[in-house]
LORO-167200 format. One record per residue (C-alpha): x, y, z; residue number from 1; residue in one letter. Coordinates in nm, 3 decimals, decimal comma, padded with zeros to 5 digits. Layout:
BEGIN
xx	yy	zz	num	residuo
X	Y	Z	NUM	A;
...
***
This chain:
BEGIN
xx	yy	zz	num	residuo
06,964	-05,135	-04,940	1	M;
07,260	-05,302	-05,116	2	D;
07,538	-05,040	-05,144	3	I;
07,623	-05,140	-05,502	4	K;
07,258	-05,101	-05,606	5	F;
07,246	-04,764	-05,429	6	Y;
07,538	-04,624	-05,627	7	F;
07,398	-04,752	-05,954	8	R;
07,063	-04,590	-05,877	9	L;
07,240	-04,266	-05,785	10	L;
07,419	-04,246	-06,120	11	F;
07,103	-04,331	-06,308	12	L;
06,942	-04,025	-06,154	13	L;
07,238	-03,790	-06,197	14	L;
07,168	-03,680	-06,555	15	P;
06,817	-03,580	-06,456	16	F;
06,899	-03,406	-06,131	17	S;
07,228	-03,232	-06,061	18	I;
07,353	-03,205	-06,419	19	F;
07,269	-02,892	-06,615	20	S;
06,987	-02,909	-06,870	21	Q;
07,166	-02,658	-07,094	22	T;
07,309	-02,809	-07,411	23	Y;
07,685	-02,764	-07,443	24	T;
07,947	-02,932	-07,660	25	Y;
08,115	-03,207	-07,461	26	Q;
08,365	-03,342	-07,713	27	W;
08,460	-03,341	-08,080	28	A;
08,675	-03,561	-08,305	29	K;
08,794	-03,527	-08,662	30	H;
08,957	-03,728	-08,939	31	G;
09,018	-03,780	-09,308	32	G;
09,291	-03,772	-09,570	33	G;
09,475	-03,486	-09,738	34	S;
09,316	-03,540	-10,079	35	N;
08,967	-03,482	-10,214	36	G;
08,769	-03,419	-10,529	37	S;
08,814	-03,111	-10,743	38	G;
09,010	-02,801	-10,653	39	S;
09,102	-02,679	-10,307	40	A;
08,808	-02,520	-10,127	41	G;
08,545	-02,675	-10,355	42	L;
08,320	-02,936	-10,197	43	F;
08,140	-03,228	-10,364	44	S;
07,859	-03,373	-10,154	45	E;
07,876	-03,697	-10,355	46	I;
08,251	-03,756	-10,330	47	E;
08,415	-03,558	-10,050	48	D;
08,460	-03,642	-09,686	49	E;
08,161	-03,575	-09,466	50	M;
07,967	-03,775	-09,210	51	I;
07,683	-03,931	-09,408	52	R;
07,493	-04,102	-09,129	53	D;
07,500	-04,170	-08,754	54	I;
07,340	-04,449	-08,550	55	A;
07,325	-04,505	-08,172	56	V;
07,267	-04,845	-08,012	57	D;
07,096	-04,939	-07,686	58	S;
07,430	-04,931	-07,502	59	E;
07,488	-04,569	-07,610	60	N;
07,766	-04,656	-07,854	61	N;
07,779	-04,441	-08,167	62	H;
07,837	-04,549	-08,528	63	Y;
07,938	-04,327	-08,820	64	Y;
07,962	-04,354	-09,198	65	L;
08,183	-04,131	-09,414	66	S;
08,364	-04,123	-09,744	67	S;
08,743	-04,138	-09,704	68	L;
09,014	-03,998	-09,930	69	F;
09,375	-04,102	-09,948	70	D;
09,674	-03,895	-09,839	71	G;
09,764	-04,054	-09,502	72	T;
09,404	-04,059	-09,368	73	P;
09,368	-04,052	-08,989	74	V;
09,102	-04,042	-08,719	75	L;
09,218	-03,846	-08,413	76	E;
09,577	-03,923	-08,512	77	G;
09,507	-04,294	-08,559	78	Q;
09,594	-04,416	-08,910	79	A;
09,298	-04,536	-09,115	80	L;
09,319	-04,815	-09,368	81	T;
09,265	-04,700	-09,727	82	H;
09,280	-04,877	-10,062	83	Y;
09,233	-04,623	-10,342	84	A;
09,186	-04,250	-10,389	85	N;
08,843	-04,273	-10,226	86	R;
08,688	-04,540	-10,003	87	D;
08,415	-04,569	-09,741	88	L;
08,485	-04,581	-09,369	89	V;
08,259	-04,685	-09,082	90	I;
08,373	-04,636	-08,724	91	F;
08,239	-04,644	-08,372	92	S;
08,289	-04,448	-08,051	93	T;
08,147	-04,485	-07,705	94	D;
07,927	-04,205	-07,576	95	C;
08,232	-04,026	-07,435	96	S;
08,389	-04,010	-07,779	97	G;
08,649	-04,282	-07,729	98	N;
08,714	-04,462	-08,058	99	I;
08,616	-04,830	-08,040	100	R;
08,703	-04,952	-08,392	101	W;
08,725	-04,850	-08,759	102	T;
08,647	-05,040	-09,080	103	R;
08,727	-04,941	-09,440	104	T;
08,533	-05,060	-09,747	105	I;
08,715	-05,015	-10,075	106	G;
08,932	-05,137	-10,359	107	G;
09,126	-05,011	-10,658	108	S;
08,831	-04,828	-10,810	109	Q;
08,674	-04,512	-10,666	110	N;
08,336	-04,678	-10,693	111	G;
08,207	-04,742	-10,341	112	E;
07,880	-04,578	-10,236	113	Y;
07,669	-04,601	-09,924	114	A;
07,459	-04,333	-09,757	115	W;
07,316	-04,478	-09,437	116	K;
07,377	-04,734	-09,166	117	L;
07,145	-04,894	-08,910	118	K;
07,190	-05,096	-08,590	119	V;
06,956	-05,366	-08,459	120	D;
07,051	-05,344	-08,087	121	N;
07,139	-05,713	-08,106	122	N;
07,501	-05,681	-08,216	123	G;
07,433	-05,607	-08,583	124	G;
07,519	-05,303	-08,795	125	L;
07,388	-05,290	-09,153	126	Y;
07,513	-05,110	-09,462	127	V;
07,363	-05,125	-09,812	128	M;
07,665	-05,075	-10,038	129	A;
07,705	-05,023	-10,411	130	N;
08,055	-05,107	-10,531	131	V;
08,240	-05,132	-10,862	132	T;
08,511	-05,398	-10,873	133	N;
08,774	-05,345	-11,146	134	V;
09,061	-05,562	-11,019	135	A;
09,178	-05,790	-11,300	136	R;
09,422	-06,080	-11,287	137	T;
09,572	-05,978	-11,623	138	V;
09,645	-05,618	-11,529	139	S;
09,949	-05,472	-11,356	140	T;
09,732	-05,187	-11,227	141	T;
09,392	-05,186	-11,057	142	N;
09,486	-05,507	-10,880	143	T;
09,298	-05,471	-10,552	144	L;
08,946	-05,617	-10,543	145	P;
08,676	-05,459	-10,329	146	I;
08,726	-05,541	-09,960	147	R;
08,438	-05,538	-09,715	148	F;
08,677	-05,586	-09,424	149	D;
09,044	-05,677	-09,385	150	D;
08,995	-06,039	-09,489	151	N;
08,674	-06,049	-09,695	152	N;
08,723	-05,940	-10,054	153	L;
08,556	-05,990	-10,390	154	M;
08,721	-06,216	-10,651	155	P;
08,928	-06,081	-10,937	156	F;
08,741	-05,993	-11,256	157	V;
08,803	-06,243	-11,535	158	T;
08,539	-06,120	-11,783	159	A;
08,660	-05,905	-12,077	160	P;
08,704	-05,536	-12,007	161	A;
08,493	-05,443	-12,310	162	D;
08,193	-05,240	-12,177	163	P;
07,968	-05,418	-12,429	164	S;
08,072	-05,765	-12,314	165	S;
07,787	-05,996	-12,213	166	T;
08,015	-06,247	-12,039	167	V;
07,888	-06,298	-11,684	168	T;
08,124	-06,289	-11,388	169	D;
08,046	-06,293	-11,012	170	P;
08,316	-06,029	-10,961	171	A;
08,101	-05,779	-11,154	172	L;
07,818	-05,764	-10,901	173	K;
07,757	-05,419	-10,752	174	T;
07,466	-05,442	-10,502	175	A;
07,540	-05,579	-10,153	176	F;
07,376	-05,590	-09,812	177	L;
07,645	-05,601	-09,540	178	L;
07,623	-05,689	-09,172	179	K;
07,900	-05,599	-08,927	180	Y;
07,952	-05,686	-08,562	181	N;
07,892	-05,376	-08,349	182	T;
08,148	-05,481	-08,088	183	S;
08,450	-05,493	-08,318	184	N;
08,346	-05,394	-08,670	185	G;
08,414	-05,737	-08,818	186	N;
08,206	-05,845	-09,115	187	L;
07,940	-06,102	-09,018	188	V;
07,816	-06,163	-09,372	189	W;
07,777	-05,999	-09,712	190	Q;
07,480	-06,072	-09,937	191	K;
07,500	-06,003	-10,310	192	P;
07,156	-05,897	-10,429	193	L;
07,211	-05,969	-10,798	194	Q;
07,231	-06,292	-10,992	195	G;
07,458	-06,338	-11,295	196	D;
07,560	-06,002	-11,443	197	V;
07,791	-05,883	-11,719	198	S;
07,946	-05,548	-11,801	199	N;
07,618	-05,456	-11,972	200	V;
07,392	-05,550	-11,680	201	T;
07,611	-05,500	-11,371	202	R;
07,476	-05,158	-11,269	203	M;
07,218	-05,147	-10,988	204	S;
07,039	-04,893	-10,771	205	D;
07,024	-05,001	-10,406	206	N;
07,064	-04,686	-10,198	207	G;
06,702	-04,663	-10,080	208	L;
06,626	-04,862	-09,763	209	W;
06,513	-04,845	-09,399	210	C;
06,483	-05,061	-09,087	211	L;
06,152	-05,130	-08,910	212	D;
06,087	-05,192	-08,540	213	N;
06,136	-05,568	-08,582	214	A;
06,476	-05,507	-08,748	215	N;
06,350	-05,613	-09,089	216	N;
06,507	-05,423	-09,376	217	I;
06,283	-05,269	-09,642	218	H;
06,440	-05,156	-09,968	219	A;
06,354	-05,027	-10,313	220	I;
06,613	-05,174	-10,549	221	I;
06,665	-05,121	-10,922	222	G;
06,805	-05,406	-11,133	223	F;
06,901	-05,450	-11,496	224	R;
06,831	-05,757	-11,710	225	A;
06,872	-06,093	-11,543	226	G;
06,751	-06,308	-11,255	227	T;
06,817	-06,154	-10,912	228	H;
06,731	-06,177	-10,541	229	L;
06,818	-06,548	-10,521	230	N;
06,606	-06,627	-10,825	231	G;
06,290	-06,454	-10,700	232	Q;
06,268	-06,194	-10,978	233	I;
06,358	-06,185	-11,347	234	T;
06,411	-05,853	-11,521	235	V;
06,343	-05,860	-11,898	236	P;
06,637	-05,857	-12,137	237	S;
06,535	-05,512	-12,265	238	S;
06,657	-05,352	-11,939	239	Y;
07,020	-05,286	-12,031	240	T;
07,018	-04,907	-11,984	241	N;
06,733	-04,859	-11,737	242	D;
06,638	-05,021	-11,407	243	F;
06,333	-05,221	-11,311	244	Q;
06,249	-05,137	-10,950	245	Y;
06,125	-05,375	-10,679	246	Y;
06,004	-05,325	-10,323	247	L;
06,190	-05,587	-10,119	248	V;
06,168	-05,695	-09,755	249	K;
06,452	-05,877	-09,580	250	F;
06,353	-06,078	-09,272	251	S;
06,534	-06,282	-09,008	252	Y;
06,556	-06,661	-09,014	253	S;
06,786	-06,844	-08,771	254	N;
06,975	-06,522	-08,709	255	G;
07,039	-06,463	-09,080	256	D;
06,884	-06,209	-09,313	257	M;
06,677	-06,366	-09,589	258	V;
06,468	-06,223	-09,870	259	I;
06,099	-06,242	-09,796	260	S;
05,886	-06,393	-10,073	261	P;
05,713	-06,197	-10,345	262	N;
05,904	-05,870	-10,397	263	P;
05,666	-05,611	-10,543	264	I;
05,735	-05,478	-10,891	265	L;
05,689	-05,102	-10,871	266	L;
05,551	-04,890	-11,159	267	P;
05,867	-04,680	-11,179	268	V;
06,004	-04,553	-11,507	269	T;
06,319	-04,349	-11,534	270	G;
06,570	-04,359	-11,250	271	S;
06,590	-04,286	-10,880	272	L;
06,973	-04,322	-10,879	273	R;
06,967	-04,344	-10,502	274	A;
07,301	-04,523	-10,482	275	E;
07,543	-04,283	-10,653	276	I;
07,323	-03,977	-10,679	277	G;
07,438	-03,831	-10,351	278	G;
07,198	-04,003	-10,114	279	G;
06,938	-03,740	-10,196	280	K;
06,633	-03,965	-10,164	281	I;
06,496	-04,103	-09,836	282	Q;
06,263	-04,395	-09,763	283	M;
06,038	-04,455	-09,464	284	L;
05,807	-04,744	-09,366	285	Y;
05,507	-04,691	-09,140	286	D;
05,422	-05,029	-08,987	287	E;
05,093	-04,911	-08,836	288	A;
04,960	-04,807	-09,177	289	L;
05,161	-05,054	-09,388	290	N;
05,269	-04,761	-09,599	291	R;
05,593	-04,642	-09,757	292	Y;
05,705	-04,286	-09,813	293	Y;
05,973	-04,168	-10,052	294	I;
06,103	-03,812	-10,050	295	A;
06,403	-03,634	-10,194	296	G;
06,548	-03,457	-10,493	297	S;
06,566	-03,554	-10,860	298	R;
06,877	-03,347	-10,928	299	S;
07,201	-03,497	-11,052	300	S;
07,359	-03,149	-11,074	301	S;
07,249	-02,787	-11,030	302	V;
07,067	-02,780	-11,364	303	S;
07,024	-03,149	-11,455	304	S;
06,732	-03,361	-11,336	305	Y;
06,663	-03,732	-11,364	306	L;
06,350	-03,853	-11,539	307	D;
06,131	-04,025	-11,282	308	F;
05,768	-04,131	-11,323	309	S;
05,539	-04,337	-11,102	310	Y;
05,252	-04,523	-11,264	311	N;
05,333	-04,333	-11,587	312	N;
05,280	-03,996	-11,419	313	I;
05,607	-03,798	-11,427	314	P;
05,748	-03,587	-11,147	315	F;
05,839	-03,252	-11,299	316	T;
05,995	-03,064	-11,007	317	K;
06,312	-03,117	-10,809	318	D;
06,187	-03,179	-10,454	319	G;
05,917	-03,445	-10,428	320	F;
05,733	-03,677	-10,188	321	M;
05,541	-03,995	-10,265	322	L;
05,323	-04,225	-10,048	323	A;
05,254	-04,582	-10,163	324	I;
05,056	-04,880	-10,035	325	N;
05,281	-05,136	-09,866	326	G;
05,092	-05,439	-09,999	327	S;
05,039	-05,341	-10,360	328	T;
05,280	-05,055	-10,433	329	G;
04,992	-04,841	-10,560	330	S;
05,023	-04,464	-10,522	331	E;
04,833	-04,301	-10,235	332	L;
04,937	-03,939	-10,281	333	W;
05,223	-03,721	-10,403	334	R;
05,351	-03,368	-10,359	335	K;
05,620	-03,155	-10,526	336	E;
05,789	-02,827	-10,435	337	I;
05,690	-02,581	-10,704	338	N;
05,910	-02,271	-10,732	339	S;
05,947	-02,023	-11,015	340	T;
06,325	-02,044	-11,045	341	Y;
06,445	-02,133	-11,398	342	A;
06,650	-02,425	-11,262	343	F;
06,462	-02,554	-10,959	344	P;
06,694	-02,616	-10,667	345	D;
06,438	-02,731	-10,413	346	D;
06,546	-03,016	-10,187	347	K;
06,389	-03,250	-09,936	348	I;
06,679	-03,382	-09,731	349	Y;
06,520	-03,573	-09,445	350	S;
06,208	-03,780	-09,382	351	L;
06,108	-03,911	-09,036	352	I;
05,789	-03,994	-08,844	353	K;
05,661	-04,002	-08,488	354	D;
05,464	-04,267	-08,300	355	E;
05,134	-04,121	-08,426	356	N;
05,226	-04,158	-08,795	357	S;
05,286	-03,785	-08,834	358	N;
05,558	-03,706	-09,087	359	L;
05,840	-03,452	-09,069	360	Y;
06,053	-03,337	-09,359	361	I;
06,331	-03,083	-09,396	362	S;
06,496	-02,917	-09,691	363	G;
06,519	-02,590	-09,876	364	R;
06,329	-02,407	-10,147	365	F;
06,455	-02,140	-10,385	366	F;
06,287	-01,809	-10,451	367	S;
06,423	-01,505	-10,632	368	L;
06,114	-01,288	-10,580	369	S;
05,792	-01,271	-10,386	370	T;
05,634	-01,526	-10,620	371	A;
05,481	-01,802	-10,407	372	P;
05,650	-02,139	-10,361	373	V;
05,409	-02,425	-10,303	374	T;
05,419	-02,783	-10,179	375	F;
05,107	-02,951	-10,308	376	G;
04,827	-02,718	-10,203	377	D;
05,036	-02,555	-09,929	378	Y;
05,206	-02,218	-09,987	379	T;
05,534	-02,153	-09,810	380	F;
05,595	-01,824	-09,630	381	P;
05,799	-01,584	-09,841	382	T;
06,167	-01,675	-09,833	383	G;
06,487	-01,526	-09,968	384	N;
06,689	-01,723	-10,228	385	S;
06,780	-02,058	-10,064	386	S;
06,536	-02,086	-09,774	387	T;
06,563	-02,373	-09,523	388	P;
06,243	-02,527	-09,388	389	F;
06,109	-02,793	-09,152	390	V;
05,755	-02,919	-09,204	391	M;
05,507	-03,145	-09,024	392	K;
05,243	-03,338	-09,221	393	L;
04,979	-03,591	-09,124	394	N;
04,962	-03,931	-09,293	395	S;
04,731	-03,791	-09,559	396	S;
04,993	-03,536	-09,659	397	G;
04,816	-03,232	-09,511	398	S;
05,061	-02,976	-09,375	399	V;
05,024	-02,920	-08,999	400	Q;
05,293	-02,654	-08,971	401	W;
05,596	-02,529	-09,158	402	S;
05,884	-02,327	-09,019	403	K;
06,143	-02,117	-09,202	404	I;
06,395	-01,871	-09,054	405	P;
06,244	-01,557	-08,904	406	D;
06,496	-01,350	-09,096	407	G;
06,854	-01,313	-09,211	408	L;
07,137	-01,116	-09,056	409	S;
07,209	-00,776	-09,218	410	P;
07,561	-00,883	-09,322	411	N;
07,439	-01,170	-09,540	412	N;
07,092	-01,103	-09,677	413	T;
07,080	-01,404	-09,912	414	A;
07,002	-01,752	-09,785	415	G;
07,272	-02,017	-09,785	416	Y;
07,264	-02,321	-10,016	417	R;
07,361	-02,588	-09,761	418	F;
07,464	-02,940	-09,866	419	M;
07,252	-03,144	-09,624	420	R;
06,979	-03,070	-09,371	421	G;
06,887	-03,376	-09,164	422	P;
06,632	-03,373	-08,880	423	I;
06,580	-03,599	-08,578	424	V;
06,309	-03,635	-08,313	425	L;
06,409	-03,599	-07,948	426	N;
06,118	-03,621	-07,706	427	G;
05,897	-03,317	-07,763	428	N;
06,144	-03,146	-07,993	429	E;
06,278	-03,183	-08,344	430	I;
06,634	-03,081	-08,428	431	A;
06,741	-02,947	-08,769	432	F;
07,115	-02,971	-08,848	433	A;
07,277	-02,791	-09,142	434	K;
07,510	-02,510	-09,245	435	G;
07,430	-02,138	-09,215	436	S;
07,590	-01,795	-09,225	437	R;
07,295	-01,569	-09,153	438	S;
06,986	-01,751	-09,018	439	D;
06,766	-01,596	-08,751	440	I;
06,540	-01,846	-08,570	441	W;
06,325	-01,687	-08,302	442	G;
06,557	-01,493	-08,071	443	S;
06,866	-01,680	-08,193	444	Y;
07,070	-01,525	-08,474	445	A;
07,381	-01,649	-08,649	446	M;
07,567	-01,341	-08,764	447	N;
07,880	-01,381	-08,975	448	R;
08,084	-01,115	-09,155	449	P;
07,984	-01,027	-09,510	450	A;
08,131	-01,274	-09,757	451	G;
08,183	-01,550	-09,503	452	D;
08,079	-01,907	-09,583	453	L;
07,883	-02,154	-09,373	454	A;
07,928	-02,271	-09,016	455	D;
07,745	-02,568	-08,857	456	P;
07,410	-02,483	-08,697	457	M;
07,150	-02,688	-08,504	458	L;
06,798	-02,551	-08,456	459	I;
06,559	-02,707	-08,204	460	R;
06,183	-02,679	-08,263	461	L;
05,874	-02,791	-08,075	462	N;
05,749	-03,093	-08,270	463	K;
05,383	-03,008	-08,215	464	D;
05,389	-02,641	-08,310	465	S;
05,719	-02,568	-08,486	466	G;
05,805	-02,299	-08,230	467	A;
06,175	-02,235	-08,185	468	V;
06,313	-02,381	-07,860	469	I;
06,679	-02,298	-07,908	470	G;
06,980	-02,321	-08,136	471	A;
07,350	-02,398	-08,122	472	S;
07,632	-02,322	-08,360	473	E;
08,000	-02,395	-08,411	474	I;
08,229	-02,115	-08,515	475	Q;
08,511	-02,152	-08,766	476	S;
08,757	-01,911	-08,923	477	N;
08,649	-01,672	-09,198	478	F;
08,598	-01,787	-09,554	479	G;
08,560	-02,163	-09,509	480	Y;
08,258	-02,383	-09,574	481	Q;
08,178	-02,599	-09,270	482	D;
07,844	-02,772	-09,208	483	E;
07,652	-03,034	-09,015	484	F;
07,544	-03,321	-09,242	485	T;
07,421	-03,587	-08,996	486	A;
07,247	-03,594	-08,657	487	V;
07,122	-03,857	-08,413	488	S;
07,004	-03,871	-08,051	489	V;
07,160	-04,087	-07,781	490	D;
06,982	-04,267	-07,498	491	N;
07,005	-03,961	-07,272	492	D;
06,844	-03,716	-07,514	493	G;
07,181	-03,569	-07,617	494	N;
07,270	-03,486	-07,978	495	Y;
07,536	-03,673	-08,172	496	V;
07,639	-03,470	-08,475	497	L;
07,868	-03,498	-08,773	498	G;
07,966	-03,301	-09,078	499	G;
08,260	-03,158	-09,268	500	F;
08,504	-02,872	-09,219	501	Y;
08,800	-02,732	-09,412	502	H;
09,044	-02,545	-09,192	503	N;
08,953	-02,473	-08,828	504	Q;
08,652	-02,554	-08,613	505	L;
08,544	-02,456	-08,259	506	F;
08,727	-02,125	-08,276	507	T;
08,506	-01,966	-08,008	508	D;
08,705	-01,984	-07,680	509	P;
08,383	-02,026	-07,479	510	S;
08,253	-02,336	-07,659	511	D;
08,424	-02,586	-07,421	512	N;
08,615	-02,754	-07,708	513	I;
08,976	-02,702	-07,809	514	N;
08,998	-02,565	-08,164	515	T;
09,015	-02,841	-08,422	516	I;
09,283	-02,788	-08,685	517	L;
09,294	-02,956	-09,024	518	N;
09,634	-03,132	-09,021	519	P;
09,670	-03,090	-09,398	520	F;
09,725	-02,778	-09,610	521	T;
09,556	-02,897	-09,928	522	T;
09,225	-02,718	-09,869	523	G;
09,026	-03,043	-09,884	524	K;
08,740	-03,122	-09,649	525	S;
08,775	-03,333	-09,335	526	Q;
08,492	-03,507	-09,150	527	F;
08,415	-03,428	-08,786	528	F;
08,187	-03,558	-08,511	529	I;
08,070	-03,385	-08,194	530	A;
07,840	-03,434	-07,899	531	K;
07,601	-03,157	-07,793	532	L;
07,472	-03,265	-07,454	533	A;
07,292	-03,169	-07,137	534	K;
07,413	-03,469	-06,931	535	S;
07,696	-03,718	-06,909	536	V;
07,664	-04,068	-07,047	537	C;
07,403	-04,272	-06,867	538	S;
07,611	-04,585	-06,910	539	N;
07,816	-04,451	-06,620	540	L;
07,525	-04,567	-06,404	541	S;
07,585	-04,937	-06,460	542	V;
07,954	-04,930	-06,377	543	E;
08,108	-05,079	-06,068	544	E;
08,173	-04,883	-05,752	545	T;
08,532	-04,810	-05,652	546	A;
08,510	-05,061	-05,368	547	V;
08,389	-05,341	-05,596	548	D;
08,661	-05,271	-05,855	549	A;
08,943	-05,239	-05,601	550	G;
09,008	-04,870	-05,663	551	L;
09,106	-04,593	-05,424	552	Q;
09,076	-04,218	-05,495	553	F;
09,250	-03,975	-05,257	554	Y;
09,272	-03,712	-05,125	555	P;
08,906	-03,620	-05,161	556	N;
08,853	-03,321	-05,145	557	P;
09,161	-03,262	-05,360	558	V;
09,368	-02,948	-05,412	559	Q;
09,604	-03,042	-05,696	560	D;
09,693	-03,409	-05,753	561	L;
09,432	-03,683	-05,728	562	L;
09,593	-04,022	-05,661	563	T;
09,436	-04,341	-05,794	564	I;
09,538	-04,689	-05,679	565	K;
09,397	-05,000	-05,843	566	S;
09,432	-05,376	-05,801	567	K;
09,405	-05,400	-06,183	568	N;
09,596	-05,213	-06,452	569	K;
09,461	-04,863	-06,521	570	L;
09,391	-04,775	-06,884	571	E;
09,233	-04,429	-06,917	572	S;
09,047	-04,152	-06,734	573	Y;
08,800	-03,871	-06,803	574	E;
08,694	-03,591	-06,572	575	V;
08,344	-03,439	-06,608	576	Y;
08,215	-03,117	-06,461	577	S;
07,882	-03,117	-06,277	578	S;
07,727	-02,988	-06,603	579	A;
07,839	-03,304	-06,782	580	G;
08,124	-03,140	-06,976	581	Q;
08,449	-03,327	-07,031	582	T;
08,726	-03,113	-06,878	583	V;
09,017	-03,360	-06,863	584	L;
09,102	-03,693	-07,024	585	R;
09,409	-03,905	-07,077	586	G;
09,572	-04,248	-07,082	587	S;
09,700	-04,446	-06,786	588	L;
09,931	-04,744	-06,783	589	G;
10,005	-04,863	-06,429	590	N;
09,824	-04,971	-06,115	591	N;
09,898	-04,635	-05,953	592	N;
09,848	-04,295	-06,117	593	A;
09,788	-03,927	-06,048	594	Q;
09,559	-03,677	-06,221	595	I;
09,657	-03,312	-06,203	596	N;
09,341	-03,115	-06,121	597	M;
09,516	-02,793	-06,020	598	S;
09,387	-02,597	-06,320	599	A;
09,022	-02,674	-06,247	600	L;
08,798	-02,435	-06,061	601	T;
08,657	-02,536	-05,723	602	A;
08,348	-02,755	-05,737	603	G;
08,215	-03,107	-05,785	604	V;
08,361	-03,333	-06,056	605	Y;
08,311	-03,691	-06,169	606	Y;
08,624	-03,891	-06,247	607	V;
08,562	-04,186	-06,480	608	K;
08,842	-04,443	-06,475	609	V;
08,872	-04,748	-06,697	610	K;
09,079	-05,047	-06,584	611	T;
09,145	-05,369	-06,769	612	E;
08,847	-05,524	-06,590	613	K;
08,604	-05,247	-06,494	614	A;
08,484	-04,891	-06,542	615	V;
08,432	-04,675	-06,232	616	V;
08,306	-04,321	-06,182	617	T;
08,392	-04,143	-05,856	618	E;
08,256	-03,812	-05,726	619	K;
08,546	-03,582	-05,634	620	V;
08,537	-03,238	-05,473	621	V;
08,796	-02,989	-05,596	622	K;
08,900	-02,732	-05,333	623	K;
***
């Protein structure tokens, strides 16, 4: 057998053999600026810094989307570009958490919104952005147009500033589909979705979209009066305050993304407001059934709800779900969460499906008494104030199972009103990521002191039965609100997580992560990312052997100092335990280097070294 092939095969098998199958935190990163919305300690899910979405590509690289505030914003000490008080930032890491690139979207106005990103595993990363460009050539302020990358920016606005002006101007467009290069974050192209617009007609609603298995983008987009989508639709002149909604499919042609013919006019009245409404509505396309699902929340604040009707039948509750025919847009079925609270605060946060067209949703419902809370014809188990749930439905909308916490800790007997609660499928399990201070799931209990706020929590359930498999949490210091807001799964079945925190995170000395400290004292939120894993990155398996790369590791076994000699310049190193945990990492700069392993306990370790030409992982025994 070829020795190079043998070593590659060995590392392919490592995550499934010698590495522990217990999930532990392997690494964490954080970033953001010193400023934020509102007063210190208060958090706005629409404006403030939090990880909004995470994607993982076929090479196990990770991609993140967050809002970004000014005040010397950084990511792991690296300065981030910013343009105004609040922008958007997308960035990428490899599966070991090393930052690959960052990209800021923004301009002079705090008017940039995006809630999800997707990768096509062919070098493309997509963002559906809604932006407001206010940069004017005649003004001494607000002079920076919207930038989609360092060199691609919108033109200056020349139309009158009068909100009632009907003068059209290409600089007033708000709805864009963006494609970035996954290798470096550079903009590949930006597609405006509107035609000619004025101050009266510039608003749009383009936050609702998804990617299918063929990498086609499906979107539900609301337009005001005018001709849009490259001339394929015309919205009547009466639509100056409301949106007319279309179901649109974007397909590939010669490597570009083009609008498929015949967008479907949907019988929507009122507003979804998916673009600036906090990303509270999700969309899913089932290719096998040619069916779309929409689920989310109608709330624009705690006690204010948007009017939304489909086929002239209004939705009257906060949390809702709708199934529609993919060819005609006709309604198939609908469900709403019906609670007895005076101001319904019932959310559906996440909507996913499995290969058998079963649906999974997550959210929370509110109950102040033992009065039943229903979802269609299903009655939830009795909860306590804000009650989190995960639910499985079949394609007809029939509930297969629903799971809520088994109880609350005695110190905090009221449920916690978390900001986000995404779910993700991972083999035979489904993971639910959110914030908690008192949840009990099966034998796992989060128990915080009375009066404490939330800490991040991940609950793992069997996808077929809803039974609790396990849970993981992150501890922070007392009195601060810290939550998970995004979750994905990498190619090894490990969890990639993101959220927000305010002061300190990973304060438990046994969690394998050094405590993260907010570098600012303003009390504003910061975003964070973390990896909860049972194995090291599988992309270690395709790296070169030490012999092929011209590297020497000695002595092995090692007592204190491990020497590395290389024919090419060394760049960085990471040391993993046999359980896949990162225990050491650092930068290198010469052809010869030493790693001090004296503080490590005796055992087997894997030293990953990156040179200017190769990446090598060597098994090292520590005496």
